[in-house]
C-alpha positions, 0 to 999 in steps of 0.5 A: 203216118203220125205227125207230132208237134210240141206247144208252149201252152195248153191253149195253143194245143187245144186250139190246134186240136179244134182246128183239126177236128172242126175245120179239117174234119179229122177224127178226134180219135186220131188226135192224142194230146200228151205231155213232154215228160213225166209230170202233168203240164199246162205248158211252159207259159201261162195262157188263157185260163192260167193267166191272172183274172181281171179285177174284181177277181178272187185272189191271184193263183200261182199253181199252174202246172208249168212242167214242160210242153204239151204234145199233140200227135195226129195219125193221118192216112195221106199227104193232103191231110198231113199238109192240113195238120202241118198248117194247123201246127204252124198256125198255133206256133208249134215247135219241134215238129216230127213225122213218123 
């Protein structure tokens, strides 16, 4: 089965993937990160490296690709693994979860 969730920021999606791979030992090849739409996106809100740097820093940038949510899809073989994936999705504030 495939579980899918959408994240507001690239950082939330990245943290979810790392949790799945490192803690739950899900094969990275079973995890796909895409965008919700046709345009490149870092999510719908700035976070992590998309935020303004502290002082002193280079000039502020405003070119983060905020064109929609980041989608993480994970292929799992059993209910126990699906439960772990759902736990990671919830930990990092996923929205619009789906199971196929």
